[in-house]
N, C-alpha and C positions, 0 to 999 in steps of 0.2 A: 809656706813662708807667712801668709797672711794669718794662719791659725796661731803661729807662734807669737807674732807681734801683738795680736788681739789678747792673747793670754797674759803676755808680759804686762801690757797696759792694765788690764783688770787686776792683776796682782798688785801692781803698784799702787793703784787707786784704792784697792781694799786695804793695803797696809797703812796708806795715809789717812784713811777714814778711822781705822782702829786706833791710831796713835795720836791723832789730832785732838781727840776728847780729852786726853790726860797730859798733853804737853803744849807749851806755848806755839810750837811749830804748827802752822795752819796748813790746810788741805790745798795743794797746787797753787802756791803763790808763783809769780813770774819765774823765779828762780828754779822752783821745784818742776815746773813745766818744761824749763829747758833741760833738767835732769832726766826727765821722762824722754824726751827727744834724743838725748845722748843714749840713755839706756836702750831705746829701740833701735838706734843706728848700729851700736856695737853688738846688740842682740842679733841683728840681721846679718852683720858681717860673720860673727862667730858661727851662726847656723850654717851659712854657706860654706865656710871653711870646713867645719865638722862634717857636713854632708859629703863633700868632695874627698875628704880623707877616708871616711869610713865606707864610701861608695855603697849605699843601701841598694839592695837589689831592685825594689820596687817603687820607692818613694811613697810608700803607702801612708794613710794618716797615722796609723799607729807608730809607724817609725819616726815620722815627722815630730809627733809630740814628744816621743822619747828624746829626739835630738834637741828640741826646743828646751825641755827640762834641763838637760845637761848644759846647754848654753846659758840659760838664765841663772842656773846654780852657780856656775863658774863666774858670771858677771856679778852677781849679788855678793858673792863671797869676796871677790876682787874689790867691789865697791865699799864693803865693810872694813876691809884693810887700808885702802888707799884714800877714803873720803876724808879722814882727819887731816891729811897732809896735802890734798889737792884743793886749793881754795876756790876753783871754779864750781865745785859741786857743792850745792847748798844742803842737799838732804842729809840728815843724820845718818851715821853708819848703821845704826840698828834698824833703820826703815828698810835698808837693802837686805838685811837678813830676813826680817818679816816678809818682804816681797818674795824672796826666793822660796820660803816655806809655803806661802799661800799658792805660788806658782805650781810647785810640786803637787800640792793637793789638787788644784784644777787640771793638772795634767793627768794625774791618775784618774780622776773622774771622767775626764774626756776620753781616755784610753778604755776604760770599762765600757762606755757607750759605743766607741768605735768597734771594739772586739765583738760586742753583741751584734752590731750591724754586719760585721764581716763574716760572722758565722752564718748569716742568712744569704750572703753573697755567693755568686758562682765565680770561682777564681779562673781567670782566663789567661792562657799563655799563647801568644801569637807567633806562629811560626813563618817568618818572612817579614823583614823590616823595610821593604820597598814601599812603593806608593801605594799599592792595594792595602798592605799591612797598616800603614800610616793612616789612611782614610778610615780603615775599619776602627782604628783606636779612636778617631775622632768622633765616630757614631756611639762609642761606648760610654763617652764622657757625659751624654745626655741621658743615659739609661740607668735606672736604679736595678739593683740585683746582679749586676756583672762587673767585675772589678778586674781589670788587666794587671798582670803582675811583672811581665818581661816580654822582651822580643828574643827571639831565636832566629839566627841567619846564617847560611853557609858561607857568605861573603866576609872574608877575614878583614876587610877594610872597615865593615860596619861593626864588627866584633869589638868589645871594650869601649864603644862609644854609647851615647845617651841620646835618645830620639823620643820627643814628646814626653819627656819625664820618665821614661823607662830604660833600663840598661839593655844592651844587646849582647847576648851570649852565643857561644858556639853550640852546635848540635849535640855535642857529647855532654852538655851540661843539663839536658832536658830532664833526665831522671832525677837529678838533684834538685832542680827547681820545682818539679811536681811534688817531691817529698816535703821540701822545705816550706812551701807556701800552700800545701794542700790543694793544687791545682785539680780541677775536676773536668775542665774543657780545654782542648788544644785545638786552635783555629789555624788551619793551613791556608796561608794567604800568599800562594805563589801560583796564580792561574796560568801564567805563561810558561811554567816548567813544563817539560815533556811528560807524557803519560807515564813513561817508565820511571822517571825521577819521583813524580807524585806517588805512584805505587810503591817505590821502595821506601820513601818517607813515611807513608801511611802504615806499611808493613811493620817498620822499627817503632812507630809510636803505638801501634796496637797491642805492644807487649805491656803498656803502662795501663793503669787502671783509670782511663779518662775517656770522655767522649772526643771523638775526633770529627771536627766539621771542616768543611771546605769553602773557600770563597771564590766566586767566579769573577772573570775580568771585568763583568759589568759593574762591579762595585768600585771601580777605579775613579770615576768622576768625583769631584770634590764635593758636589751637593747630594751625595748618597744619603739616604734616610733609613732609619731603622737599623735592624741588625741582619745583614744580608747573609751571614753564615748559617748553613742549614746542613745537617747531617744526611748525607746521600748513601743509604745502605743498599748496595747493589742487589743483594738478595731480595729485599722488598721492592726495589725498582723492577726487578724481573719477575716478581710474584712467586718466588721459589723458597723452599726451606733450605737451611744451611746444611752442608755436609758435615758430619760429625768430626770434630777434631781429632778424636782418638781413633787411630788406625793401627790396630795391634799388629806386632810382627815386623813393622816396617824397619825400625832401627836395627833390629837383630839381622835382618836379611843384608843390610848394607854396612854393617859395622865391620871395621878392619879390613875392608875389601878395596881393590884397585878398581876404579870405575872410570870408564869412558863415557863422556857426553858429547855427542856430536851436535852442531848448531848451538854450542853453549852460550853464545852471546844473544840468542834470540829470545823472545818473550817467554816461551815455554822452557827452553834450554836453560836460560839464567835462572829461573824460579826453581828447576830441577836441581841445579848446583847449590842454590841457597838452601833448599830443604835437606839435600844430601849432607851438607856440613853439620846439621844437627844430629845426624845418624853417626858421626865420627868414623868416616871410612879411613882407610890407611892412605890412600891416594885418590886424587880426582883430577882426570886428565881432561882438559878442556880443548875441544877441537872446533874451530870455526874458520872460514874463508874471508871474514871481514876482520881486518886488523884492529879497527876501532872498537868494534863490539867486543872482540876478544880482550882487548886491553881493559875496557871498562869492567867486565865481570871479573877478570883476573884481579885487578886492583880492589874491587868490592870485597871479594873473598878473603884477600890477605889482610884486609883491615878488620876482619872479623875476630882476629886474634886466636885462631885455632892452630893446632899442631899438625893439621891435615897438610900432606904433600901435595901442593897444587903446581900442576904442570900444563902451561898453555901450549897448545900446538896449532900453528897457523897453517891452513891448507885446506884443499877441498876433499870431500868424501870420494870424489871419482879417482883420485890418484891412488892406484892400488899399492904401489910400493910404499908410500907414506903411510897409509892405514895399517898395511901388514907390519911394518916396522914399529908403529906405535904400540900395537898388540903385544909384540914380542918385548920391546924395550922396557914397557911398564907392567908387564905381566897382568894384563887386564882380566878381571873375574866378571865383570858385569858391562853390558853396553846398553845405553839409553839413546836411541837413534832419533833425535829431534830435528836433524838437519833436513831441510826442504825448502823449496820455492813455493810459497803458499798464497800469494796474492792473485786472486782469479783472473782479473783483466790482464795483468803483467804476463802471466804464464800463457794465457790465451794468445797474446801477440808474440810470444817467444816460445812456441810449443815445443820444438825440438830440444832447445836447452832445458826447458822444464821436465821433459821426459829423461833426459841425460842425468839431470841431478837427482830427481826424485825416484826413478826406477833403477838406473844403472849404479848411481851412487849407493842406494840401498843394498843392491847385489854386492858391491865391492865390500861394504862393511859387514854384511851378513857373511860372506865367504870368508873373510878374515877372521870373524869371531869363531866360526866353526872349525876352521884349520887351527886357531890357536888353543881351542879347547875351552873357550869362554863358558862360564855356567849359565848366564842369563842374556838374552837378547830381547829388548823391548822396543817395538816400532811405535812411534807416536803417529797415529793416523787421525782422520777427520770424518765427520759425517757427510762431507762433500763426496766421500768414495762411494757412497751407496747410490747406484743407478746414476752415475755422474753425467752431468750436462756440461761440464767444463773439462778442458785439458788438465787443469790442476787436479780436480777430482778423479779423473781417469788415471792419472799417473800415481795417485796414492792408492787407487784400487788395485793397480798393476803391482804396486809394492806389496800390499797385503797379500795378494795371490802368491807373489814370490816368497814371502815369509811362510805362509802356510805350507807351501810345497817344500821348503827346506826343512820345516819341522817334522814332516813325515819320515825324512831320511837322516835326521840327526841323531847321534847315539849319545851324546854329552850335553851339548847346548840346548837349553830350552828356549825355543823362539815363541814370542806372543806379540799381540798388538793391542793398543788401546785406542778406542774410537770415541770421539766426543765432538760436541758442537762448537760454536764460536766461543772464544775466551774473551772476557770483558777486559779492556785495557791494553790488549796486545797491539803492536804497532799495525796501523791500517785498519783496525777494527772500528766498528760503528760508534762506540761510545766516546772515544777521543775525538773522532771527526765531527760528531754532533756538538760536543763541548766547545770545539774550535769555532764552529759555525755560529753558536749562540754567543761566544765572546765577541765575535765580530758584527753582531746585530743581525744575523740571518742572511738570507734564509737557510733553513735546514732542509737538506736535500734527501729525498726518499726516492728509491727506484721504482717502487709500485705502492699504491696505497694499501693493498691486501698482503704484502710479502710478511713472512713470518720466519723466525729462526729459533733454534735451541740456544741457550746461553749458559755459561758457567764462568766462575772467576778463575783466574790464573792458578791461585793456590789449590782450588778445588781440582782442577785439571791435572795439576802435578801430583797431588796426593793419590788420585786415581792411577796415574802412571806408576807411581812407586809401589802402590799396593798390588797392581796387577802383577809386577815382578815376583811378589811373594806367593801368589795364587797359581802362577803359571805352571802347566803340566806338559806344554808343548803344542803349538798350533792354535792358541785360544785366541778368540776375538772378544775383548772385554768392552762392555758398554755401560755408561752410567745412566742410572734412571734420572733424567734431567727434566721430569714433569712435562708440562704441555709447552708447545711452541709459543713463542711470544710474538705478537704483532709489533713490528718495528715502529709503526705509527704510534703505538702507545708508548713505546720507549722514548720516541722524540718528544711527545707531548709532556711525559713526566719529567725529562731533563729540562725542558723549558720552564715548567712550572717549579721545579726544585731550585731554579735560579731566580725565583721571585718574579718571573715574566709570565706572560699570557700568549696563547697562540692566536695568530691573526688569520681568520677564515671568514667564510660568508656570514656566520653567525656572530662573529666578533670582529668587524672590519677595522676596529681601532686597537687591535692587540698588538703585541710588541714583535713577534718573530713568526714569519710565515713558514709553513711546511710546504715545500715545492716538490712535485712529482717530476722525475727526470727520465724515466723509462729503464728497463732492466738492461744491465751491462752484459757484454758478450760473456757467454758461459754461466750466467747467474740463474739460479732456480728460484721459483715463487716460495717453494716450501722444501725444506731439507728433510731427509730421512736418516734414521740411525741403523735400521736393520735391512737387510737384503731378504732374509727369510723371516718366519715368525716363530721359529723354535728358540726358546731362551731357557738357559739353566741358571740356578741360583749360585752364589759363592758365599764364602763365610761372612761377607759384608752385605747387608740387606739393600744397599744403594748401588751395588754393582753386580751386573749380570754377565752371563757368558753366551755369546751368540752360536748357534749351530748353523754353519754355513757351508755350502759345497765349495770346492776349489778344483783347480786343473790338475790333471795328471802330470806325472813327470815328464812324459813325452810331449803333451800339450804346452806345458810351461817351457820347455826347451824350444820348441817351434816359435812360440810367442816372443820369447826373448831374442832369438836369432833374427826374427823379422823386424823387431823394434831396433836392434843394433844396426842392421842394414839400412834402415830409414834414417837413423841418426847420422850414420858415417857418410851416407850418399846425399844427406840433406834433402830427403824426398818426403814432403808433407803428405803426399797422396798415399804413399806406402804405410806411413805412420797412421793415417786415418783408417786405412783398410784393416791394419793390424788391431787397432782398438775396437773397431766395428765387429771384428770377428771374435775377439777373445774377452771384450769387457762388456757387460750388460749396462747399456747407456740409457738415460732418459729419452735421447733423441739421436738415434744412430745415423739419421739422414743429414744431420747438421754438419756442415763443412767446417774444417779446422781452419782457424785464422792463423796465419803465419807471417811474421815479419822478421825474416832472418837476414 
């Protein structure tokens, strides 16, 4: 607004100077000064009206000058027409015409200058119009080289509104805004959204040719300074190379197939479903025992606008009749078994139910797949299954042995499993926990100063799972080359520093966030392993290896399963512990099982 009024005044003064030398009319007599005030007032009103009717996306200086030029032109033309008949206006009509022409020249020159400046600016789209996004916008006003263009927000009450001079748009307008305004950076200003929601948004935004930055909750105070948004690349954070995007053969394997995904609402299961949608299967059957999680993934997949037949099934993998009926009803070709209780302390305190779900549930699904003549069965496993120290790890190793045994006797179904380390961003994993603790001001809790873990992102893990299905020959254990184990203390430190804060310790007593050691949790290992043996074979993909591991014989497997079933049915933790100690190679066989049944 100030720019428009200043240019209108300069144009009027310039026209008066040009014409006063040749005419009796003098520059800015009292009457002419009144005309200028009237001109500025009407120009301001016209500018506001024109802005509201046109609803510019950004309110950028370029659009401001264009609006002002149209306003001034309309006013000066109107002044030239009505000045002769309106006695209150002392300025001759042709002065208004010259004023309009000079203003257009000034506007064009100003526009050229602004365009050159805008070429050198980074256009920023702010995703999240809440308090954090608004505070971030305030920090940008004092910084050269960064220009916000619009807000995007999921809240329908904020959409179609205007905040801080920027319009708020729905998420489905992001691609149009990026193309229209040449956006090169998108800032996600939703620190209190869940890890799953943020992961989904980032995954959708990653398809655009833009930098994706995130804001932490610490940017919420009004006195925030600087630009708190920093790109946090998880591969860099973990010190790992990226897994190649191009995984040949995946689409062909799952195209036009009827696919069952168990645990479809979980972190891994839901990402499996998303990536399978790109393979254009005929049908995707989603099974989960959580009504809410099943509802959310079902709704998300349906909003993708695909022709894939999506069938949600609510129920447990331990229900034999349900699983058998699903296989037959939907003529399932491929099973991706991701359903499992996976939180180490929770399964430790609920050992019998953990074994029931993770072992007997796997047996139910695998038997149904074999009996239905399913082509491929892929078990999602974990590095905690290697010489396990926890009930969760022991249950997953038991499930692996079960699938290996079934593979030796299957004539049609190809059974395989995929073993990998921790996934970043999954529910209950360390990254979301650390970020939440940092947002609260600390401390960041670490169970041991020297603890290490293997890490991979959820999309990487799912790429491996899907690719393993294409390589499977039967009984395979696929392992990803995950690089070196990462010290968890380093992860905590990097996350604190990426939030613009410092670690408070003995060398820096005035730091922002303390890293507090709490002690190992029940069943937790200091260092995880990926291999039971040392023999490895290559696969068509250089980052994926095939492990050579021994397994139980058919009779041994039957005895182990019978003992486990008896322990679960009689609620006998002692018998369960004896069974695991006998058949599972554990890190600490003498460790008692913690049961809270």
